[in-house]
C-alpha positions in Angstrom: 49.5 -3.1 -11.6 46.6 -5.0 -10.1 46.4 -8.8 -10.0 43.8 -8.7 -12.7 44.8 -7.2 -16.0 41.8 -4.9 -16.1 39.1 -4.0 -13.6 35.5 -4.0 -14.8 32.4 -2.7 -13.2 29.7 -5.2 -12.4 26.7 -4.8 -14.7 23.3 -5.6 -13.2 21.7 -9.1 -13.8 19.7 -7.8 -16.8 22.9 -6.4 -18.3 24.7 -9.8 -17.8 21.9 -11.6 -19.7 22.3 -9.1 -22.5 26.1 -9.6 -22.5 25.6 -13.4 -22.9 22.9 -13.4 -25.6 25.2 -12.8 -28.5 28.0 -15.4 -27.9 25.6 -18.0 -26.5 23.3 -17.7 -29.5 26.2 -17.9 -31.9 27.8 -20.9 -30.4 24.5 -22.8 -29.9 23.8 -22.5 -33.7 27.4 -23.4 -34.5 27.3 -26.4 -32.2 24.3 -27.8 -34.0 26.1 -27.3 -37.3 29.2 -29.1 -36.2 27.1 -31.8 -34.4 25.4 -32.7 -37.6 28.5 -32.7 -39.8 30.1 -35.8 -38.2 27.3 -38.4 -38.8 26.2 -36.6 -42.0 29.6 -36.5 -43.7 30.4 -40.0 -42.6 27.2 -41.2 -44.2 27.9 -39.3 -47.4 31.4 -40.8 -47.6 30.1 -44.3 -46.9 27.6 -43.9 -49.7 30.4 -43.0 -52.1 32.3 -46.2 -51.2 34.9 -44.8 -48.7 36.4 -47.3 -46.2 36.1 -46.8 -42.5 39.8 -45.9 -42.4 39.2 -43.1 -44.9 36.1 -41.9 -43.1 38.1 -41.7 -39.8 41.1 -39.9 -41.5 38.7 -37.4 -43.1 37.1 -36.7 -39.7 40.5 -36.1 -38.2 41.0 -33.2 -40.5 38.6 -31.0 -38.6 40.6 -31.0 -35.3 43.8 -30.8 -37.4 42.4 -27.7 -39.1 41.6 -26.3 -35.7 45.1 -26.8 -34.4 46.8 -25.2 -37.4 44.5 -22.2 -37.6 44.4 -21.4 -33.9 48.0 -20.1 -34.0 47.1 -17.3 -36.5 43.8 -16.2 -34.9 45.4 -13.4 -32.8 47.2 -12.0 -35.9 43.9 -12.2 -37.9 42.1 -10.3 -35.1 44.7 -7.5 -35.2 44.3 -7.3 -39.0 40.6 -7.7 -39.5 38.9 -7.3 -36.1 37.1 -9.9 -34.1 33.6 -9.2 -35.4 34.6 -9.4 -39.1 36.5 -12.6 -38.4 33.4 -14.2 -36.8 31.2 -13.1 -39.7 33.7 -14.6 -42.1 33.9 -17.8 -40.2 30.1 -18.2 -40.2 29.8 -17.4 -43.9 32.8 -19.7 -44.6 31.2 -22.6 -42.8 28.1 -22.3 -44.9 30.1 -22.1 -48.1 32.1 -25.2 -47.1 28.9 -27.2 -46.5 27.7 -26.1 -50.0 30.9 -27.5 -51.5 30.4 -30.8 -49.7 27.2 -31.2 -51.6 28.7 -30.2 -55.0 31.7 -32.4 -55.2 32.6 -36.1 -54.6 36.3 -35.6 -54.9 38.0 -37.2 -51.9 41.1 -34.9 -51.9 38.8 -31.9 -52.0 36.8 -33.3 -49.1 40.0 -33.5 -47.0 40.8 -29.8 -47.7 37.2 -28.8 -47.0 37.2 -30.7 -43.7 40.3 -28.8 -42.6 38.7 -25.5 -43.7 35.7 -26.4 -41.6 38.0 -26.9 -38.6 39.6 -23.5 -39.3 36.2 -21.7 -39.3 35.1 -23.6 -36.1 38.2 -22.7 -34.1 37.8 -19.1 -35.0 34.2 -19.1 -33.7 35.2 -21.0 -30.5 38.1 -18.8 -29.6 36.4 -15.5 -30.3 33.0 -16.3 -28.8 34.7 -17.6 -25.6 36.8 -14.4 -25.4 33.7 -12.3 -26.1 31.8 -13.7 -23.2 34.8 -13.9 -20.8 36.0 -10.3 -21.4 32.5 -8.8 -20.9 31.3 -10.9 -18.0 31.4 -9.5 -14.5 32.9 -11.3 -11.5 29.6 -12.2 -9.8 28.2 -13.9 -12.9 31.2 -15.2 -14.9 31.0 -18.8 -13.8 27.3 -19.1 -14.6 27.6 -17.3 -17.9 30.5 -19.5 -19.1 28.9 -22.7 -18.0 25.6 -21.6 -19.6 27.7 -21.0 -22.8 29.2 -24.5 -22.8 25.9 -26.1 -21.8 24.3 -24.6 -24.9 27.3 -25.8 -27.0 26.9 -29.3 -25.6 23.1 -29.1 -26.3 23.9 -28.1 -29.9 26.1 -31.1 -30.4 23.3 -33.3 -29.0 20.7 -31.8 -31.3 22.8 -31.9 -34.5 22.9 -35.7 -34.9 19.2 -35.9 -33.8 18.2 -33.7 -36.8 19.7 -36.3 -39.2 17.6 -39.0 -37.4 14.4 -36.9 -37.4 14.7 -36.3 -41.1 14.7 -40.0 -41.8 18.4 -40.0 -42.5 17.8 -37.7 -45.5 21.2 -36.5 -46.6 19.7 -33.7 -48.7 17.6 -32.3 -45.9 20.3 -32.5 -43.3 22.8 -30.9 -45.6 20.4 -28.0 -46.3 20.2 -27.5 -42.5 24.0 -27.6 -42.2 24.2 -24.9 -45.0 21.6 -22.6 -43.5 22.3 -22.8 -39.8 25.7 -20.9 -39.9 23.8 -18.1 -41.7 21.4 -18.0 -38.8 24.4 -17.3 -36.5 24.9 -14.0 -38.4 21.7 -12.6 -36.8 23.1 -12.3 -33.3 26.5 -11.2 -34.7 24.8 -8.2 -36.4 22.4 -7.4 -33.6 25.0 -7.6 -30.9 27.9 -6.1 -32.9 28.5 -3.3 -30.5 29.0 -5.7 -27.6 31.9 -7.5 -29.3 35.2 -6.5 -27.5 38.3 -5.5 -29.5 40.3 -8.4 -28.0 43.6 -6.7 -28.6 46.2 -4.5 -26.9 49.3 -2.6 -27.9 52.8 -3.9 -27.5 54.3 -7.3 -27.8 52.2 -10.1 -26.2 54.1 -12.1 -23.5 53.3 -15.6 -25.0 56.0 -17.5 -23.1 55.2 -16.0 -19.7 51.5 -16.6 -20.2 52.0 -20.3 -21.1 54.3 -20.8 -18.1 51.7 -19.3 -15.7 48.9 -21.3 -17.3 50.6 -24.7 -17.2 48.2 -26.2 -14.7 45.2 -24.8 -16.5 46.5 -26.2 -19.8 46.8 -29.6 -18.1 43.2 -29.4 -17.0 42.1 -28.5 -20.5 44.0 -31.5 -22.0 42.4 -33.9 -19.5 38.9 -32.6 -20.4 39.6 -32.7 -24.1 40.9 -36.3 -24.0 37.9 -37.2 -21.9 35.5 -35.7 -24.4 37.1 -37.3 -27.4 37.6 -40.7 -25.8 34.1 -41.0 -24.5 32.6 -40.0 -27.8 34.7 -42.6 -29.6 34.8 -45.5 -27.1 32.1 -45.3 -24.5 29.5 -47.2 -26.5 32.0 -49.9 -27.2 33.2 -49.9 -23.6 29.7 -50.4 -22.4 29.1 -53.3 -24.8 32.3 -55.0 -23.8 31.4 -54.5 -20.1 28.2 -56.5 -20.5 25.6 -53.9 -21.4 22.8 -55.1 -23.7 22.9 -54.1 -27.3 22.2 -50.4 -27.8 22.7 -49.4 -24.1 26.3 -48.4 -24.7 25.0 -45.7 -27.0 22.5 -44.8 -24.4 25.3 -44.5 -21.8 26.9 -41.9 -24.1 23.6 -40.0 -24.5 23.2 -40.0 -20.7 26.8 -38.7 -20.3 26.1 -35.9 -22.8 22.8 -35.0 -21.1 24.7 -34.7 -17.9 27.1 -32.2 -19.6 24.1 -30.1 -20.6 22.3 -30.2 -17.2 25.1 -30.0 -14.6 27.5 -27.4 -16.0 25.4 -24.4 -14.9 25.2 -25.6 -11.2 29.0 -25.8 -11.2 29.2 -22.3 -12.6 26.9 -21.1 -9.8 29.1 -22.8 -7.3 32.2 -21.2 -8.9 30.7 -17.8 -8.5 30.5 -18.5 -4.7 33.6 -20.5 -3.8 35.9 -19.3 -6.5 36.8 -20.7 -9.9 40.0 -22.5 -8.7 38.2 -24.3 -5.9 35.4 -25.4 -8.2 38.0 -26.6 -10.8 39.6 -28.8 -8.1 36.2 -30.3 -7.5 35.6 -30.9 -11.2 39.1 -32.5 -11.7 38.5 -34.7 -8.6 35.1 -35.8 -10.1 36.8 -36.7 -13.4 39.4 -38.8 -11.5 36.8 -40.6 -9.3 34.5 -41.3 -12.2 37.3 -42.8 -14.3 38.5 -45.0 -11.4 34.9 -46.1 -10.6 33.8 -46.7 -14.2 34.9 -50.4 -14.3 32.8 -51.0 -11.1 29.6 -49.1 -12.1 29.4 -50.0 -15.8 26.7 -52.7 -16.2 26.0 -52.7 -12.5 22.3 -51.8 -12.6 20.0 -48.7 -12.7 22.2 -46.5 -10.5 24.8 -46.6 -13.2 22.9 -44.1 -15.2 22.8 -41.2 -12.8 26.5 -41.8 -11.9 27.5 -41.6 -15.6 25.5 -38.4 -16.0 27.1 -36.8 -12.8 30.5 -37.9 -14.0 30.0 -36.4 -17.5 28.5 -33.1 -16.2 31.0 -32.3 -13.4 34.1 -33.5 -15.3 33.3 -31.6 -18.5 32.7 -28.5 -16.4 36.4 -28.2 -16.0 36.7 -26.4 -19.3 34.3 -23.5 -18.7 35.7 -23.2 -15.1 39.2 -22.7 -16.7 37.7 -20.0 -18.9 36.1 -18.3 -16.0 39.5 -18.2 -14.2 41.1 -16.6 -17.2 38.3 -14.1 -17.7 38.7 -13.0 -14.1 42.5 -12.6 -14.4 43.2 -11.4 -18.0 41.7 -9.2 -20.7 42.4 -7.9 -24.2 45.0 -9.7 -26.2 46.3 -11.7 -23.3 42.9 -13.2 -22.8 42.7 -13.9 -26.6 46.1 -15.6 -26.5 45.1 -17.7 -23.5 42.0 -18.9 -25.2 44.0 -19.6 -28.4 46.4 -21.7 -26.4 43.5 -23.7 -24.9 42.0 -24.2 -28.4 45.3 -25.7 -29.5 45.5 -28.0 -26.5 41.9 -29.0 -27.0 42.6 -29.9 -30.6 45.7 -31.9 -29.6 43.5 -33.8 -27.1 41.0 -34.5 -29.8 43.7 -35.9 -32.1 45.8 -38.0 -29.7 43.1 -39.0 -27.2 41.3 -41.8 -29.1 44.6 -43.5 -30.2 46.0 -43.1 -26.7 42.9 -44.8 -25.1 42.7 -47.4 -27.9 46.3 -48.4 -27.3 45.5 -48.7 -23.5 42.6 -50.9 -24.3 44.8 -53.1 -26.5 47.4 -53.3 -23.7 45.2 -53.7 -20.6 41.9 -54.9 -22.0 38.6 -53.1 -21.9 39.3 -51.2 -18.7 42.3 -49.6 -20.3 40.0 -46.8 -21.4 39.2 -46.0 -17.8 42.8 -46.2 -16.7 44.0 -44.0 -19.5 41.5 -41.3 -18.6 42.3 -41.6 -14.9 46.0 -41.1 -15.4 45.4 -37.7 -17.1 42.8 -36.6 -14.6 45.2 -37.4 -11.7 48.0 -35.4 -13.4 45.7 -32.4 -13.9 44.4 -32.6 -10.4 47.9 -32.7 -8.8 49.0 -29.8 -11.0 46.0 -27.7 -10.2 46.2 -28.4 -6.4 49.9 -27.6 -6.4 49.3 -24.3 -8.2 46.5 -23.4 -5.9 48.6 -24.0 -2.8 51.7 -22.2 -4.2 49.8 -19.1 -5.3 47.2 -19.1 -2.5 44.4 -18.6 -5.1 45.8 -15.3 -6.3 45.1 -14.2 -9.9 47.5 -14.6 -12.7 49.9 -11.7 -12.8 50.0 -9.5 -15.9 53.1 -10.8 -17.7 55.5 -8.2 -18.9 
């Protein structure tokens, strides 16, 4: 048994581009769809008289739906196949968005929001497994960071569509209904490239989770970072002395850094190895969190530092995916991506309350300290694992 679960021949560069087209196109369109749902559905709820608390609770149903559904994705793949499940998730997302426009019932909206999360997590897990399993060693880091860069760009473009349409709920809702249908195009044209994502025999779930503990810690740190900055960075900037509106600009700059800097980290990972690049990413996340109280509101050089922090720190997620893709395949890779999706959802649910409590306890800079504590734990765990295993691949669990 080799270190990697399967050995795959390296396709030429043109073949690698072809491999990436399907999942990147799918997740880009899907990212735009989800990106527009958060401000759009919040605006629709507000117009119906919902309180801020209700709007927040309704928004939490999406990551909750992701967490609950992620556990059954491997079983659904065995029953229906990965391609059929992605087609169903795309069509289901479009149908859910239609329902949002047809009913004002608040209990129904809570159910719909959970179903939206279920469809989203299926697309995330399966598209990540699709690109990871097919990618070759020489290009895996770049392809996965290109994938997550397009996803981040989709999340940036989604809210902008609402603004460009003059905050027209009807127009934005029509876009949210139609865009998942567009995702069906690459699914059908690239159907033959979708891997089976399954293997025979009982999957070694416990052994996989034990081996991936350091990687799971890294995913949790990135997930909390993502959720907390989306929720609190504008407020943090305002409380730190930024002029009105520049806190939101700081968040935009951080998101643009995520779009621009992930691919260079993937390029680096393909040359120095995914684990070494992951250590660099975790170190950047730690340093950025510790320096944030010093640089926020400190002048023009704050902006590039925020962009660099956002880009390099967020790259930890695709770098973890590249490590898994190099070491695992088939159902084990699907299970690993499922575990990461669950941890990501947990980070999205607990991250904002965790940072909010830290801000209540230690003041504004509690947000930075709360992030730094998780980054440090993930960095220590990853460094210990790298030293202990000498950079070797995950063993195939039996």
